[in-house]
C-alpha positions in Angstrom: -8.5 6.4 -7.0 -9.6 6.5 -3.2 -13.3 6.5 -4.6 -12.8 2.9 -6.2 -11.4 1.5 -3.4 -14.8 2.6 -1.3 -16.8 -0.3 -2.7 -14.6 -3.3 -1.4 -13.1 -1.9 1.5 -14.1 -3.8 4.6 -12.2 -4.8 8.4 -9.2 -4.8 8.5 -8.4 -2.5 5.6 -9.3 1.6 6.3 -9.3 4.5 4.2 -7.1 6.9 5.5 -6.7 11.0 6.0 -5.0 13.5 3.9 -2.5 14.0 6.3 -2.0 9.8 7.1 -1.6 9.2 3.7 1.2 12.0 3.5 3.0 10.2 6.7 2.8 6.6 5.2 3.9 8.3 2.0 7.0 10.0 3.1 7.5 6.5 5.7 7.8 4.7 2.2 9.8 6.9 0.6 12.3 6.6 3.5 12.2 2.9 3.8 12.9 2.2 -0.3 16.6 0.9 -1.4 17.8 2.2 -5.1 16.6 -1.1 -6.2 13.1 -1.5 -5.0 10.4 -2.0 -7.8 9.0 1.4 -6.0 12.3 3.4 -5.8 11.8 6.3 -8.0 7.9 6.1 -8.4 5.0 8.5 -6.7 3.1 6.7 -4.3 0.0 7.9 -2.5 -1.4 6.1 0.2 -5.1 5.2 0.4 -5.3 3.0 3.2 -4.0 0.7 6.0 -4.8 -2.6 7.5 -6.0 -2.1 11.2 -4.1 -5.3 12.6 -0.4 -4.8 10.8 1.7 -2.2 8.9 0.0 -3.1 5.2 -0.7 0.0 3.6 -2.2 0.3 0.1 -0.5 2.7 -2.3 -1.7 3.8 -5.9 1.4 3.7 -8.0 0.3 6.0 -11.0 3.0 5.2 -12.9 2.6 1.3 -12.9 -1.1 2.2 -13.3 -1.3 -0.2 -10.0 -2.0 -0.5 -6.3 0.7 -1.7 -4.0 0.6 -3.2 -0.9 3.3 -2.8 1.2 4.3 -4.0 4.4 5.8 -1.1 6.3 9.3 -2.1 8.5 9.8 1.2 9.7 14.0 0.9 8.9 15.5 1.9 5.9 16.1 -1.2 3.6 19.4 -1.7 1.6 17.7 -4.7 -0.3 15.1 -4.5 -3.0 13.1 -7.4 -1.5 12.2 -5.2 1.3 9.4 -3.8 1.7 7.6 -6.9 0.8 5.6 -5.4 -1.8 2.5 -6.8 -4.0 1.0 -5.6 -6.8 -2.2 -5.4 -8.1 -4.8 -4.1 -10.2 -8.3 -2.7 -9.2 -9.7 -5.9 -9.6 -7.3 -8.3 -8.3 -6.9 -5.6 -5.3 -10.6 -5.8 -5.0 -10.3 -9.8 -4.5 -7.1 -9.6 -2.4 -9.1 -7.3 0.0 -12.0 -9.5 0.1 -10.2 -12.8 1.0 -8.3 -11.1 3.8 -11.7 -9.7 5.0 -12.9 -13.1 5.1 -10.7 -14.2 7.6 -10.5 -11.5 10.1 
């Protein structure tokens, strides 16, 4: 899945290493409440923004990418961490739009 992102990931996004992916995935797992849309679903961190705490995760079970704004705290609401779900083409458009304003 990471290979597909290489075609359109630009500043402020950057692809991350395997060790960074593991660290961010563990952080996501710590933050999710039992009622969050991603709870219990395998997630793999692929990229992150350099200017905030947004991370792109691949969610295989949903066959979608999730842009998650990590909070670095345990959440009790399904509203946090804020999560947007995208198909690959939707994610590409989203990332390109952000890059225009960066």
